[in-house]
C-alpha positions as CSV (number, residue, x, y, z in Angstrom):
1,X,-0.6,-5.8,11.9
2,X,-0.4,-4.4,8.5
3,X,-2.0,-1.4,6.9
4,X,-1.9,0.8,3.9
5,X,-1.2,4.0,5.8
6,X,2.2,5.6,6.6
7,X,3.2,6.2,10.3
8,X,4.5,9.5,9.0
9,X,1.0,10.8,8.0
10,X,-0.6,13.3,10.3
11,X,-3.7,11.2,11.2
12,X,-2.1,7.8,10.9
13,X,-3.5,5.1,13.2
14,X,-1.4,4.6,16.3
15,X,-1.7,3.3,19.8
16,X,-2.0,5.3,23.0
17,X,1.1,5.4,25.2
18,X,-0.9,4.2,28.2
19,X,-2.4,1.2,26.2
20,X,1.0,0.2,25.0
21,X,2.5,0.4,28.5
22,X,-0.4,-1.8,29.7
23,X,0.2,-4.4,26.9
24,X,4.0,-4.5,27.7
25,X,3.3,-4.8,31.4
26,X,1.1,-7.9,30.9
27,X,3.1,-9.7,28.2
28,X,4.8,-9.4,24.9
29,X,3.8,-7.0,22.1
30,X,4.2,-8.2,18.5
31,X,4.1,-5.6,15.7
32,X,3.8,-6.9,12.2
33,X,4.6,-4.6,9.2
34,X,2.8,-1.3,10.0
35,X,2.6,-2.4,13.6
36,X,6.4,-2.8,13.7
37,X,6.8,0.7,12.3
38,X,4.4,2.1,15.0
39,X,6.3,0.4,17.7
40,X,9.7,1.7,16.4
41,X,8.4,5.3,16.3
42,X,6.8,5.0,19.8
43,X,10.1,4.0,21.3
44,X,12.2,6.6,19.6
45,X,13.2,5.0,16.3
46,X,12.6,6.4,12.8
47,X,10.5,5.3,9.9
48,X,10.9,6.6,6.3
49,X,10.1,5.7,2.8
50,X,12.0,2.6,1.8
51,X,14.8,3.2,-0.7
52,X,13.5,0.0,-2.4
53,X,10.0,-1.0,-1.3
54,X,9.5,-4.7,-1.0
55,X,6.4,-6.6,-2.2
56,X,5.9,-10.3,-2.6
57,X,8.3,-13.0,-1.6
58,X,11.7,-12.0,-0.2
59,X,14.5,-13.9,1.4
60,X,15.0,-13.3,5.1
61,X,18.5,-13.9,6.6
62,X,18.7,-14.5,10.3
63,X,21.6,-12.4,11.8
64,X,21.0,-13.2,15.5
65,X,19.2,-16.3,16.8
66,X,15.5,-15.9,17.4
67,X,14.2,-19.1,18.8
68,X,13.9,-21.8,16.1
69,X,13.1,-19.2,13.4
70,X,15.3,-20.0,10.5
71,X,14.6,-17.3,8.0
72,X,13.9,-18.2,4.3
73,X,11.1,-17.0,2.0
74,X,8.7,-14.6,3.6
75,X,5.8,-12.3,2.4
76,X,6.8,-8.7,2.4
77,X,4.5,-5.7,1.7
78,X,5.8,-2.3,2.6
79,X,6.6,1.2,1.1
80,X,8.0,2.5,4.4
81,X,10.6,0.8,6.7
82,X,12.3,1.3,10.0
83,X,15.5,3.3,9.2
84,X,16.7,3.9,12.8
85,X,16.2,1.5,15.7
86,X,15.1,2.7,19.2
87,X,17.9,2.6,21.8
88,X,18.4,-0.9,23.1
89,X,16.7,-2.8,20.3
90,X,18.4,-5.6,18.5
91,X,18.4,-6.9,14.9
92,X,17.5,-10.5,14.5
93,X,16.9,-10.7,10.7
94,X,17.3,-8.7,7.5
95,X,16.5,-8.9,3.8
96,X,18.4,-7.6,0.8
97,X,16.7,-4.3,1.0
98,X,15.4,-4.1,4.6
99,X,18.1,-4.0,7.3
100,X,15.5,-4.2,10.2
101,X,13.3,-7.0,9.1
102,X,13.0,-8.6,12.5
103,X,13.9,-6.5,15.5
104,X,13.0,-6.1,19.2
105,X,13.9,-5.7,22.8
106,X,12.5,-7.1,26.1
107,X,8.7,-7.3,25.7
108,X,8.6,-6.1,22.1
109,X,9.0,-8.0,18.8
110,X,8.7,-6.0,15.6
111,X,8.7,-7.8,12.2
112,X,8.5,-6.1,8.8
113,X,7.5,-9.2,6.9
114,X,4.4,-11.3,7.4
115,X,5.1,-14.5,9.4
116,X,1.3,-15.2,9.6
117,X,0.9,-15.9,5.9
118,X,1.2,-19.4,4.4
119,X,4.1,-18.5,2.0
120,X,6.3,-17.3,4.8
121,X,8.7,-20.1,5.6
122,X,9.1,-20.8,9.3
123,X,6.6,-18.1,10.2
124,X,5.0,-20.6,12.6
125,X,8.3,-21.0,14.4
126,X,8.6,-17.2,14.7
127,X,5.1,-16.9,16.1
128,X,5.6,-19.9,18.4
129,X,8.8,-18.3,19.8
130,X,6.9,-15.1,20.5
131,X,3.9,-16.9,22.1
132,X,5.4,-19.8,23.9
133,X,9.0,-18.6,24.8
134,X,8.8,-14.8,25.1
135,X,5.2,-14.5,26.3
136,X,5.2,-17.7,28.3
137,X,1.9,-19.0,26.9
138,X,1.1,-22.7,27.2
139,X,0.4,-24.7,24.0
140,X,-2.6,-26.3,25.6
141,X,-5.3,-25.0,23.3
142,X,-7.6,-27.5,21.7
143,X,-9.8,-26.7,18.8
144,X,-13.2,-28.5,18.4
145,X,-14.6,-27.0,15.2
146,X,-18.0,-28.9,15.5
147,X,-18.5,-27.5,19.0
148,X,-17.5,-24.0,17.8
149,X,-20.1,-24.2,15.0
150,X,-22.7,-25.3,17.5
151,X,-21.9,-22.4,19.8
152,X,-22.2,-19.9,16.8
153,X,-25.5,-21.4,15.7
154,X,-26.9,-21.2,19.3
155,X,-25.7,-17.6,19.6
156,X,-27.4,-16.7,16.3
157,X,-30.7,-18.3,17.5
158,X,-30.4,-16.4,20.8
159,X,-29.8,-13.0,19.1
160,X,-32.7,-13.4,16.6
161,X,-35.1,-15.9,18.1
162,X,-38.0,-15.2,15.8
163,X,-38.9,-13.6,12.5
164,X,-37.3,-13.5,9.1
165,X,-33.6,-12.9,8.7
166,X,-32.1,-11.1,5.6
167,X,-28.4,-11.8,4.8
168,X,-26.3,-10.1,2.2
169,X,-24.0,-12.6,0.5
170,X,-21.1,-11.3,-1.5
171,X,-19.5,-14.7,-2.3
172,X,-16.4,-13.9,-0.3
173,X,-15.2,-16.2,2.5
174,X,-16.6,-14.1,5.4
175,X,-20.1,-13.8,4.0
176,X,-20.1,-17.4,2.8
177,X,-19.3,-18.6,6.4
178,X,-21.9,-16.3,7.8
179,X,-24.5,-17.7,5.4
180,X,-23.6,-21.3,6.3
181,X,-24.0,-20.6,10.0
182,X,-27.2,-18.6,9.5
183,X,-28.6,-21.3,7.3
184,X,-28.2,-23.8,10.2
185,X,-29.6,-21.4,12.7
186,X,-32.6,-20.0,10.8
187,X,-33.4,-22.5,8.1
188,X,-36.5,-21.3,6.2
189,X,-36.5,-18.0,8.1
190,X,-33.3,-17.0,6.3
191,X,-33.5,-15.0,3.1
192,X,-30.1,-14.5,1.5
193,X,-29.4,-12.0,-1.2
194,X,-26.4,-12.5,-3.5
């Protein structure tokens, strides 16, 4: 997914060639933002500082059909961009300042914007096309939040079956959820610190 590094930096995070080959062998690889740049470089493309970096909402124009993805408003957040595609890759969508906003080839999809965020129009259609059409996944997942909460509480009780439990609570979403689960699991044994 995204990141604040540049693929051009000497110690920039990347993926090992053998791991990438394994992922492609077993399905479809989706690179988002920084991930798209890593994929482009790994397959012989080029990434450079964007002439006009894009931050916030941008308009994505579909140039070649990509499932039911229809373009529109999307969240963009990048200083670098793909400036040369790897051989055999196709352009599916662009923005006013990013020619290669949605690109790919067999087994690889690279997108410079963020289809996973709420303010990206039709992002769910893009992700559905990758998951259900390109990767062949079945949309048979059911989500039972109550059962998941019970599983989390049971796991917490298993991990710390006795004694007091100290929990640091920042007030953010992650620690607040951890607190709510720990409170159910440990009751009076829990000692949260804000």
